[in-house]
C-alpha positions as CSV (number, residue, x, y, z in Angstrom):
1,M,-4.3,3.0,-14.8
2,P,-5.6,1.3,-11.6
3,F,-5.0,2.4,-7.7
4,A,-5.7,0.3,-4.7
5,A,-6.9,1.3,-1.0
6,I,-5.1,-1.0,1.7
7,S,-6.8,-0.4,5.1
8,Y,-5.5,-0.1,8.1
9,R,-7.1,0.2,11.9
10,V,-5.7,2.1,14.4
11,R,-5.5,3.5,17.8
12,P,-7.5,6.9,17.8
13,G,-5.4,9.4,18.2
14,H,-2.2,8.4,17.1
15,E,-2.7,10.3,14.0
16,D,0.3,13.1,14.8
17,E,2.6,10.0,15.2
18,I,1.7,7.6,12.6
19,A,2.4,10.9,9.4
20,Q,5.4,11.0,11.5
21,I,6.1,7.6,10.6
22,F,5.1,7.4,6.9
23,A,6.9,11.6,6.8
24,G,10.3,9.1,7.0
25,F,9.4,6.0,4.8
26,R,11.9,5.5,2.2
27,R,10.5,4.8,-0.7
28,V,11.0,1.2,-2.9
29,S,14.2,0.7,-3.9
30,S,12.8,0.0,-7.8
31,P,9.1,0.5,-9.1
32,T,9.4,-1.9,-11.3
33,L,7.2,-4.8,-10.5
34,V,8.3,-8.6,-11.9
35,N,7.0,-11.5,-11.8
36,D,8.3,-14.8,-10.8
37,Q,10.5,-15.4,-13.2
38,G,12.4,-11.9,-13.1
39,E,9.9,-10.4,-16.1
40,Q,8.4,-7.1,-15.6
41,V,4.0,-7.0,-15.1
42,G,4.1,-3.6,-14.1
43,K,4.7,-0.6,-12.5
44,L,4.5,1.8,-9.1
45,L,3.1,4.7,-10.8
46,G,2.5,6.2,-7.1
47,T,1.4,6.2,-3.3
48,A,-0.7,7.8,-0.4
49,V,-1.5,7.6,3.4
50,F,-4.4,9.2,4.7
51,V,-5.2,8.7,8.2
52,K,-8.3,10.2,10.8
53,D,-9.1,8.8,14.0
54,D,-9.1,5.1,13.9
55,V,-8.9,4.3,10.1
56,L,-5.5,4.4,8.2
57,V,-6.0,3.3,3.9
58,R,-2.7,3.0,1.9
59,I,-3.9,4.5,-1.0
60,I,-1.0,3.1,-4.5
61,H,-1.9,4.2,-7.6
62,Y,-0.1,1.5,-10.2
63,E,0.0,-0.3,-13.7
64,G,0.0,-4.2,-14.9
65,E,-1.2,-6.9,-12.6
66,F,-1.6,-6.0,-9.4
67,A,-0.5,-9.5,-7.2
68,A,2.7,-8.1,-7.9
69,V,2.6,-5.4,-5.6
70,A,2.1,-7.0,-2.6
71,G,5.2,-9.5,-3.8
72,H,6.8,-6.2,-4.4
73,M,7.0,-4.3,-1.0
74,A,7.1,-7.7,1.1
75,Q,10.8,-7.7,-0.2
76,Q,11.1,-3.7,0.4
77,R,13.7,-3.2,3.5
78,G,12.2,0.2,4.1
79,V,8.3,-1.3,4.3
80,H,8.9,-3.3,6.5
81,L,10.7,-0.6,8.7
82,L,7.8,1.1,8.5
83,E,5.2,-1.8,9.9
84,Q,7.3,-2.1,13.2
85,A,7.0,1.1,13.4
86,L,3.1,1.5,12.8
87,A,2.7,-1.4,15.4
88,P,2.2,0.0,18.2
89,F,-0.2,1.8,17.3
90,L,-2.3,-0.6,15.1
91,A,-5.8,-1.2,16.5
92,E,-5.0,-5.3,16.1
93,S,-1.1,-6.8,15.2
94,R,-0.1,-8.3,13.1
95,D,2.5,-10.1,11.9
96,T,4.4,-8.5,8.4
97,A,8.1,-9.7,9.0
98,T,7.8,-12.5,7.1
99,A,7.6,-12.0,2.8
100,D,4.3,-14.2,3.1
101,G,2.4,-13.1,6.5
102,F,3.3,-9.9,4.6
103,Q,1.5,-10.7,1.6
104,A,-1.1,-12.2,2.9
105,Y,-1.9,-8.8,5.5
106,F,-2.2,-7.4,2.6
107,A,-4.4,-9.6,0.5
108,D,-6.7,-9.7,3.4
109,A,-6.6,-5.7,4.1
110,T,-7.0,-4.5,0.3
111,M,-10.4,-2.3,0.7
112,R,-13.5,-2.8,-2.5
113,C,-12.6,-1.1,-5.0
114,V,-16.5,0.4,-6.3
115,S,-15.9,3.4,-8.0
116,Q,-12.2,4.3,-10.8
117,L,-12.9,6.9,-12.8
118,S,-9.9,8.8,-15.3
119,L,-9.4,11.6,-18.0
120,A,-9.8,8.3,-20.9
121,D,-13.7,7.2,-18.9
122,L,-14.6,11.5,-20.1
123,P,-16.9,11.4,-22.8
124,A,-15.3,12.8,-26.5
125,G,-15.2,16.6,-26.6
126,G,-15.7,16.3,-23.5
């Protein structure tokens, strides 16, 4: 089951304020990801957020189609409330108020994956 990472450049020195914003985050309404035809194409399994100095990274654990993750999150009110609260702490402003704007930023901020290992990758007997 894959992971993805979304990066944010934030203003340094605001780690505590950013942590408070994420502490109050409301989970998405459903973990089920669907395509434009309403068919299930995946599931959000979990998220984690890390911040240090001027970098914030959101890790997303999912199964299925990653493209559906951005579309799903763009429709969630809690995600938009979080984005609004986070805006004053961002190093660069961005448009995430609309679903299209959110998806464009999400695509641009997705970090390149260089390695993902799991128990399934262990040699037999390992």
